[in-house]
PAVOGU-432871 format. One record per residue (C-alpha): residue in three letters; y, x negated, z negated. Coordinates in steps of 0.001 Angstrom, whole numbers, plus 524288, in hexadecimal, padded with zeros to 5 digits. Layout:
// PAVOGU-432871
AlaYXZ;...
This chain:
// PAVOGU-432871
Unk196DE4770630695;Unk18E64479942FA96;Unk19531476DC2EDB5;Unk18D51472D92E1C9;Unk19359475AF2D48E;Unk191714719C2C66F;Unk196EA478F72BAB5;Unk19AC54715E2AE8B;Unk19A3F479B92A25E;Unk19B774776D293DB;Unk19933480C62888F;Unk1A5A347C46281DE;Unk1AEDD476B028C38;Unk1B5D04699B28AC0;Unk1ADF14603D28210;Unk1AA6F4576A28D7F;Unk1A871461BA297F7;Unk1B42A45C7629F63;Unk1AE6E44EBB29F79;Unk1A1C2453E72A556;Unk1A8E845C402AF59;Unk1B1D5451412B3C8;Unk1A690447A72B4D7;Unk19E27450EA2BCE1;Unk1A9984539C2C5DE;Unk1AC6F4451A2C81F;Unk19E364422B2CB4D;Unk19D5344D6A2D4E0;Unk1AA7B44A5F2DB24;Unk1A5CC43C782DDCC;Unk19A3E441EA2E572;Unk19EB244EF82EB34;Unk1AA8C457062EE99;Unk1ABD945D8A2E154;Unk1B437468C02DC76;Unk1B76B46E892CF3E;Unk1B76A47C812CA38;Unk1BBA04823A2BD33;Unk1B6824902A2BB3B;Unk1BEB5492222AEF7;Unk1CA684898A2AC3D;Unk1D7E748B5F2A671;Unk1E305488772AFCC;Unk1E8E047F932A563;Unk1DCF8476F02A333;Unk1DDF7468D32A7D7;Unk1CFDB465222AAD6;Unk1CEA846B982B822;Unk1D94C463232BE6A;Unk1D1D7457352B997;Unk1C57E45C732BFF3;Unk1CC9245EF72CCB7;Unk1D12E450D32CCFA;Unk1C30D44C782CB96;Unk1BDBA455962D626;Unk1BF04452D32E4AD;Unk1BF244605F2EAF3;Unk1CDED461DE2EC4C;Unk1CEFC46E172E3F7;Unk1DB06473842DD85;Unk1DC23478762CFA2;Unk1DD31486CE2D364;Unk1D03B4863C2DAC6;Unk1C811480F42CFAF;Unk1CBA4489B12C42E;Unk1C6624978F2C431;Unk1C7F149FDC2B7DE;Unk1D09A49D5D2AC1E;Unk1C9AE49D3E29ED4;Unk1D07A4A9B029A59;Unk1CBAC4B1492A635;Unk1BDEF4ABD22A4AC;Unk1BD684AFF829662;Unk1C26B4BDBF2989D;Unk1BB974C1262A560;Unk1AF874B8E92A7A2;Unk1AA154C19B2B25A;Unk1B6DC4C16E2B9E4;Unk1B8694B2DB2B7AA;Unk1AACA4B0102BD09;Unk1AE1B4B6DB2C9BE;Unk1BB064AF9D2CAC3;Unk1B47F4A2962C7D2;Unk1A9F84A41D2D235;Unk1B4164A7D22DC72;Unk1BCFD49C8C2D882;Unk1B1A5492FE2D8EB;Unk1ADEC496DD2E6C8;Unk1BC04494F22EAE2;Unk1BC7A487AE2E41E;Unk1AFF14831C2EABF;Unk1B4E4487342F820;Unk1C207480AE2F5F1;Unk1BC27474172F095;Unk1B1A84728E2FB18;Unk1AA6846ADC2F0C0;Unk19C4C4663C2F08D;Unk19C20467132E1B3;Unk1A38B46F4D2D7E5;Unk1A50A46BFF2C97B;Unk1A7714785F2C1AA;Unk1AC9D476452B3F7;Unk1AB11481562AA34;Unk1B44F486B82A007;Unk1BCCB47DCD297C4;Unk1BD3547DC328905;Unk1C5BD488D4283F4;Unk1CC3C48C7427730;Unk1C80149A7527A01;Unk1B9B549C27276B5;Unk1B1D34A3AC280B5;Unk1A3B54A5B727C3B;Unk19F594A88328A3A;Unk1A5E549CC329070;Unk199E649434292A5;Unk191E749FB6297A4;Unk19D114A2A32A0EC;Unk19CCA494AB2A608;Unk18E164959A2A7DB;Unk18FC84A20F2AFDC;Unk19A7149BC92B81A;Unk1917B490432BB23;Unk1878B49A202C03C;Unk191F94A18A2C7EC;Unk1961B494CF2CE7E;Unk187F2490912D0C5;Unk18A57483E82C981;Unk1809747D492C060;Unk18627477FB2B3B5;Unk188F246AF22AD6E;Unk189B446E2E29EFD;Unk192EF4668E29626;Unk18FAB4673628793;Unk1976045FC327D57;Unk1906945831272A8;Unk19C0345547269BA;Unk1986145FB425FCC;Unk189DC460952633A;Unk17DDE4587B26062;Unk173684564626AA1;Unk16B824624E266F2;Unk1779146AEB2678A;Unk17B6046552274C0;Unk16DD246899279E7;Unk16E464766A27498;Unk17BCD4786B27A66;Unk1774C4738A287A4;Unk16B6F47C762874E;Unk173824885B2836E;Unk17D97485B728E06;Unk173214835529850;Unk16CA749042294D8;Unk179AC4975D2965D;Unk17C0C490F72A385;Unk16E65494542A85B;Unk16FD34A2482A37A;Unk17C0C4A35B2ABE9;Unk1744B49ED32B7C6;Unk178A4490AF2B8AE;Unk17249483EB2B468;Unk1758F4778C2ACC0;Unk172F246B4C2B4DB;Unk178C1461142ABCF;Unk17E3E45F6E29E0F;Unk189B14574529953;Unk189E84547728ACD;Unk19826451642882C;Unk1A01844BF127CEB;Unk195AD441E027997;Unk19A144389D26ED9;Unk191DE42EE426729;Unk18370432292683C;Unk185C743FCD26DC1;Unk181E043C1A27BA7;Unk174C2436A5277AD;Unk172494422A26E94;Unk1753844BEA2795A;Unk16CD04449F28329;Unk16172444B7279AE;Unk1630945338276A6;Unk16386456852851D;Unk158D244D2028952;Unk1508D4585128E91;Unk15BB945E9529625;Unk15772463CC2A37F;Unk1648745F602A93A;Unk16C0C452792A86B;Unk173E64500929C02;Unk17FBD4471229BFE;Unk188024430D29056;Unk196B1440B329092;Unk19F2E43A8D28605;Unk1AA51441C027F7B;Unk1B6D54412B28786;Unk1C36144913287FB;Unk1C5E444D0F29601;Unk1CF2D44F4129C86;Unk1D8A0446EF294B4;Unk1E75F446FD29646;Unk1E85D43A6E28E81;Unk1DF2B43269296F9;Unk1E276431892A588;Unk1D57442AAB2A7F4;Unk1CD404353F2A149;Unk1C76F43A752ADF3;Unk1C2D142D032B25F;Unk1BD0742A442A4EB;Unk1B5D6437622A4D4;Unk1B002434C82B23B;Unk1AB90427282AE2B;Unk1A55842C082A194;Unk19EEB437752A894;Unk198EE42EBA2B2F6;Unk193F74252B2A8B6;Unk18CD0430352A1A9;Unk1888D438C32AD0D;Unk18110432282B82F;Unk18680437492C50B;Unk17952438D32CBCA;Unk174114406D2C01C;Unk17FAA449A42C04E;Unk17EA644C072CEF0;Unk1700C44E492CDD0;Unk17262458AB2C36C;Unk17C1645F802CC54;Unk1721045FED2D73C;Unk167914667B2CF0A;Unk162A04731D2D559;Unk16A4447EF32D0BE;Unk166B348CEC2D421;Unk17462492892D459;Unk175424A05A2CEF1;Unk17C2B4AB662D5F7;Unk184464B22F2CBA1;Unk18B4A4BF192CE39;Unk198594B8102CED8;Unk1933B4ADE52D854;Unk18CFB4B8442E0DD;Unk1991E4C0B42E131;Unk1A18B4B5172E4E0;Unk198054B1052EF8C;Unk198104BF022F481;Unk1A6DD4BEEA2F594;Unk1A6994B1792FBE9;Unk19CA64B61030611;Unk1A4DD4C1FD30915;Unk1B0FC4B99430AAE;Unk1AA2D4AFA631364;Unk1A9B14B93D31EE1;Unk1B3054C44431B9A;Unk1AF094D1F031F82;Unk1B6824DEB931F4F;Unk1B1E54E8CE31579;Unk1B6DB4F6C2314E9;Unk1B9974FD47307CF;Unk1BA8550C1F30994;Unk1BE7950EE32FB80;Unk1CC7E50A222FBF3;Unk1D0CD513C12F176;Unk1C88650D602E6D6;Unk1CF0B503482DDF9;Unk1C2A94FB2F2DC4A;Unk1C1784F9E12EAFE;Unk1CF8F4F5442EBDE;Unk1CDC84EB572E0E7;Unk1C1924E5EE2E76A;Unk1C8704E5942F48C;Unk1D3DB4DE282EEB4;Unk1CA894D41B2E8B3;Unk1C3864D1F62F5B0;Unk1CFDB4D1702FDE3;Unk1D6A94C8172F4AC;Unk1CB714BE862F6A6;Unk1C9FB4C0FA30557;Unk1BB8E4C44D303A3;Unk1BB0B4CF9D30D53;Unk1C3C84D78C31627;Unk1C5064E5B2311E2;Unk1C8174F2CE317E8;Unk1CBEC4FC8730D66;Unk1CB3E50AC13115F;Unk1D7245128B30D21;Unk1E5DA5131B30DBD;Unk1EB385053030D90;Unk1F7E65088C306A3;Unk1F1485103E2FBE2;Unk1E6F4505C72F9AE;Unk1F0CF4FAA22F929;Unk1F933502772EFD8;Unk1ED97504A52E6E4;Unk1EA0E4F64A2E804;Unk1F7A74F2A82E37F;Unk1F61D4FB832D79F;Unk1E9584F4772D48A;Unk1EFB34E7142D5EB;Unk1E7FD4E3892E223;Unk1EEC74DA0C2EB43;Unk1E54A4D7702F678;Unk1E2984E5022FC01;Unk1EC834E270306C5;Unk1E2494D99C30D28;Unk1D93B4E52930FDE;Unk1D9174EDA031C04;Unk1DAC34FC32319AC;Unk1D54C507953212A;Unk1DA935155B31F9C;Unk1D06951FE03223F;Unk1D9D1527EA32A91;Unk1DD2A51CC8333F7;Unk1D9CB5230A34107;Unk1D91C515E634812;Unk1CD17512FC33FCF;Unk1C887520D133D1A;Unk1C7BA524C534B70;Unk1BE1151A1434FA2;Unk1B6DD51C0A342CE;Unk1B4B852A803457C;Unk1AFC55278F35322;Unk1A65451D2934E20;Unk1A135525F134357;Unk19EC3530FC34D01;Unk19755527513559D;Unk18F015223F34A50;Unk18BFA52FCF3450A;Unk18AA6536AD3522F;Unk17C6253A0234FD1;Unk180B25410834372;Unk18A8E548ED34B39;Unk196835428834537;Unk1A32A5489034A6F;Unk1B0BC542A634A2D;Unk1B4DF54C6533FD1;Unk1A91B5490E33763;Unk1AB9053A8B33958;Unk1B9B753B94334DD;Unk1B56254326328E2;Unk1AAE453902325ED;Unk1B4C252E0032748;Unk1BD2D5343A31CC3;Unk1B37F52DCF3136D;Unk1B8655200D31062;Unk1AAB151A4430F9A;Unk1A75151FB331CFC;Unk1B45D51B2832267;Unk1B23750D8131CFB;Unk1A46850CFA32256;Unk1A9855102E32FE6;Unk1B31A504CA32EE2;Unk1A6FC4FC3E32DD1;Unk1A07E5032E33944;Unk1ACA25010C341AC;Unk1AC604F27B33E6F;Unk1B9124F27D336CB;Unk1B1DD4EDFE32A88;Unk1A5674E64C327FC;Unk1A0DE4EE0F31C32;Unk1A4614F86B31231;Unk1A4524F9D030371;Unk1A5BA507282FD11;Unk1A0B450F052F194;Unk1AA3D50C962E663;Unk1AE3E51AEC2E702;Unk1A3FF5200D2F07F;Unk195755225B2EEDB;Unk18B2D519792F4BE;Unk187D4524662FE42;Unk195ED524D830317;Unk1956B51643305E9;Unk187CC5158230B9E;Unk187495220A313B6;Unk191CE51E2731D9A;Unk18BA8510B831F1D;Unk17E4551689321D9;Unk184015201832BA6;Unk18CB75170E333A9;Unk18993508D233060;Unk17AEC50B4F32F56;Unk1700C501CC32C47;Unk16D944F48B3324A;Unk163904F3A133D37;Unk156354F31D336D8;Unk15B154F81D329AD;Unk153F05046632575;Unk15D195078131A45;Unk16906503E231251;Unk166C44FEF63048D;Unk16F5C4FA8D2F95F;Unk16E054EDA62F20F;Unk175624E7CC2E6A0;Unk177F14D9562E4D3;Unk1754C4D7382D659;Unk17C864CB522D126;Unk175874C6512C510;Unk179894BB022BC5A;Unk174064B0612C523;Unk16F234B6D22D199;Unk170D64C25E2DAC4;Unk166404CC4C2DDDB;Unk165D34D84A2E678;Unk161604E5F92E27D;Unk15DFC4F06F2ECB4;Unk15E0F4FBB42EFE6;Unk1678A5004E2E584;Unk17022509652ED84;Unk16A66510BA2F916;Unk15BDB513EE2FA8E;Unk155D651D292F08E;Unk1474751B042F247;Unk144C9511B52FD8B;Unk137D351176304AB;Unk12FE1504E93054D;Unk135B6501D5312A3;Unk143815046630DB0;Unk141234FC6530167;Unk13CB24F104309CC;Unk148F34F20631227;Unk151724F257305E1;Unk14ACC4E5C830171;Unk14D164DEF330E72;Unk15B404E39A30F2C;Unk15D944DEFF30141;Unk157D94D1923040D;Unk161284D04130F9B;Unk16CA84D422306F6;Unk168904CA232FCC9;Unk1682A4BF7630720;Unk175B04C33630BEB;Unk17B034C0712FE56;Unk1741B4B3752FC91;Unk168394B84D2F50D;Unk15ACD4B35C2F944;Unk153824C05C2F889;Unk147224C24C2F0BE;Unk143A44D0B32F0E6;Unk13D104D89C2E645;Unk138004E6552E971;Unk1394D4ECAF2DC24;Unk1300C4F62E2D5C1;Unk129804F8FC2C8B7;Unk11DE84F0CB2CD36;Unk11C7B4E2422CFDC;Unk113304DE762DAC8;Unk109A14E97D2D868;Unk10A6A4EA832C9A3;Unk10D974F90B2CAC0;Unk10953504042D3AE;Unk10F9A510162D969;Unk116F15151E2E561;Unk1238150DEA2E191;Unk11C08501092E12B;Unk115A2503F02EE3D;Unk123175067B2F42D;Unk128B34F9852EF98;Unk11CB44F1BA2F38D;Unk11CDF4F804300FA;Unk12B654F4AA30230;Unk128774E6972FE3F;Unk11E194E597308DA;Unk127EB4EAA2312ED;Unk132024E08130EA1;Unk128034D5A031050;Unk124C24DAAF31DDD;Unk132DF4DC963225E;Unk138804D05031BF2;Unk12D324C6CB31A5D;Unk135F74BB9331600;Unk13C7A4C33430B0B;Unk137AB4BFFF2FD3E;Unk133BA4CD142F743;Unk12B514D1E12EC0D;Unk127374DFC62E90B;Unk1241A4E8022E246;Unk12A554E1472D6A7;Unk130874E5372C9CA;Unk13E7C4E1072C73D;Unk13B024D7B62BC36;Unk130E34D0992C473;Unk13A774CFD52CFC0;Unk145834CA9D2C72A;Unk13F094C1AB2BD36;Unk136DF4B5A42C0CA;Unk1306F4B6842B362;Unk12C264C49C2B546;Unk128174C1A92C33E;Unk11E504B77F2BE76;Unk117904C20E2B677;Unk118A84CD6A2BFFB;Unk118D44C70F2CD80;Unk112C84B9A72CB94;Unk113164B13F2D7BE;Unk11CEA4B9B92DEFC;Unk1282D4B1172E37E;Unk1323C4BC1E2E494;Unk12F9C4C2DF2D7A3;Unk139034BE432CD27;Unk142AC4B9952D767;Unk1469E4C6592DDFA;Unk1550D4C7C52E15B;Unk1544D4D3B92EA47;Unk14F6C4DF462E254;Unk14B3E4EB182EA48;Unk149EF4F77B2E232;Unk140955025B2E62D;Unk14AB050D432E54C;Unk1594050FB12E47C;Unk157C25146D2D67A;Unk15123507C02D246;Unk15AC64FF062D974;Unk16716506012D53A;Unk162ED506CF2C700;Unk15EA54F88C2C6E9;Unk16B074F2B12CCA3;Unk173C54FA6F2C374;Unk16B4F4F7612B799;Unk16B464E8D92BACC;Unk179D54E8C22BDC6;Unk17D904EF5D2B106;Unk174144E8782A7DD;Unk173844DA932AD3A;Unk1819E4D8A12B158;Unk17D7C4D6252BF6F;Unk187D94D8FF2C9A6;Unk183344E2CA2D3E0;Unk1897A4E14B2E146;Unk187034EC2B2EAED;Unk180A84F4372EF75;Unk17F374ECD02FC2F;Unk17B5D4F6F53064A;Unk170A84F0A030E77;Unk16C7C4F45D31C1D;Unk1796D4F923321C5;Unk17EE44F41C32EAA;Unk18BB74F09F327F4;Unk18DF34EDEF31975;Unk191FC4F9C43117D;Unk190F44F8BE302CA;Unk192155027E2F7E3;Unk199205010F2EAE1;Unk195A8507662DE0E;Unk19FFA511302DA07;Unk1A0D1509582CD74;Unk1A30A4FC9C2D4C9;Unk1AC184F2A82CEA5;Unk1B6114EB242D6A7;Unk1AD0D4DF4A2D607;Unk1A1DC4E7872DB8A;Unk1AA5D4EBD82E6E6;Unk1AE9B4DDDA2E9B8;Unk1A0624D96A2E9F6;Unk19BF74E4B22F28D;Unk1A6B24E2672FC89;Unk1A33C4D3ED2FCD6;Unk194B54D6512FEB8;Unk197D54E0313097D;Unk19FCE4D5B931050;Unk194904CC0830EF0;Unk18B214D6093149A;Unk194654D7D032026;Unk1933F4C945322FE;Unk184A44CA6D325A2;
């Protein structure tokens, strides 16, 4: 079932926002199975129970509240992740056709970033916005300016205003607001001043619904909700979807670096949420003891594999000798090789005990990749292994390649990297549009580097005729529709590229790190492309969050 959501936000909280929220909910509940969600709400507030009574999705209070206001103020990044995860759980539990999401309440603690935070949450939850602006202390011109400022903030976050409620209208305020907003691109509805909810009036809810319906035509409201909305993919939404995909068909991932605290913290996070099954290489007792010291409570759910367990090591040695027979591998050499945890973990994948591997938090890329190349090898038809990063920007996800493996690829190799990267993009829900990057756009520059990229582009078109690709192209013309009009006029891919193929490892590695550090984009990867089984490398500076994401994407790759 597809669930459509609407987010109700106000720059000040209270002041009629509750009247708008309750009215929208009652209209939707009379037409659809409708649920409620509160991204930020105090456990002591009394409005959410009123909303639950008006909804018809059989939710309970614990399912609909995500973060408390204190947590949201102090740790907005952490709260966003928690809110997205809680929302997905709420949607699944409610089995609702529509969700009404009500933003932050009025608070005695001033938070200058509160409205921006609500705008970002609306984008995270892929919900357009009904904006509620109070007119009690504003004239018509001020209401209009407030609406415009709020709409700009919401659009900057990646969401969109699809309707405006002007609340608290007394006297001539409604007419004044209507006149000021006569040229509004979205519907504008006015609501009179009302205190809601009200402990002193048991009929307050019925009165609010009646007043709302008399001021807001139902068909107009429903039409506004059905307006086309290009939902953004924010980093928080993408990460949550990644974890959800991994959980939907659990795979077993081996973690060879069981002595590293970050690995254990990431493992605990994943196991607690039943996202993957894990094999951690190392001594079970020592690892669980360290986990206890770190305050980790879910490591007992993992499987553990000691490297000196002869019941596993014996068959592993025999298999390695078989695979490396042409290289003259002896049993003694095999046992020595398997003293390396990365090699040992890779052989667990080869033997079918695990579906994929993640390593590199304390080992070099070479240590992770070399065993995979030697014993897992490339897929049939793959000429190489390449490394791509999923770059999570504010409102979309792009892919950068090759940023990890191939120093100076030939035209044929560059074409294969492009085709591999497009397939990776598709696997993660991205409709690939490929840009073959260079310092020239469609012949504007000359030189051997340009010739290489243009030759690679021609090979891509020959090998994958249905794949949208442009090359050679400069990054700005690939990224920006405005620049593309000037530099690549008439080209349908230019300005819309989401798979960026760099001409060398130096260019790709520098670019992804520069973008990550200067734009705030989240880089997930590298995804090693072209291997028979998924093996992925971590940066030695990887954060726990990076490890969680990499394990999840490895599990998703294993589902393919």
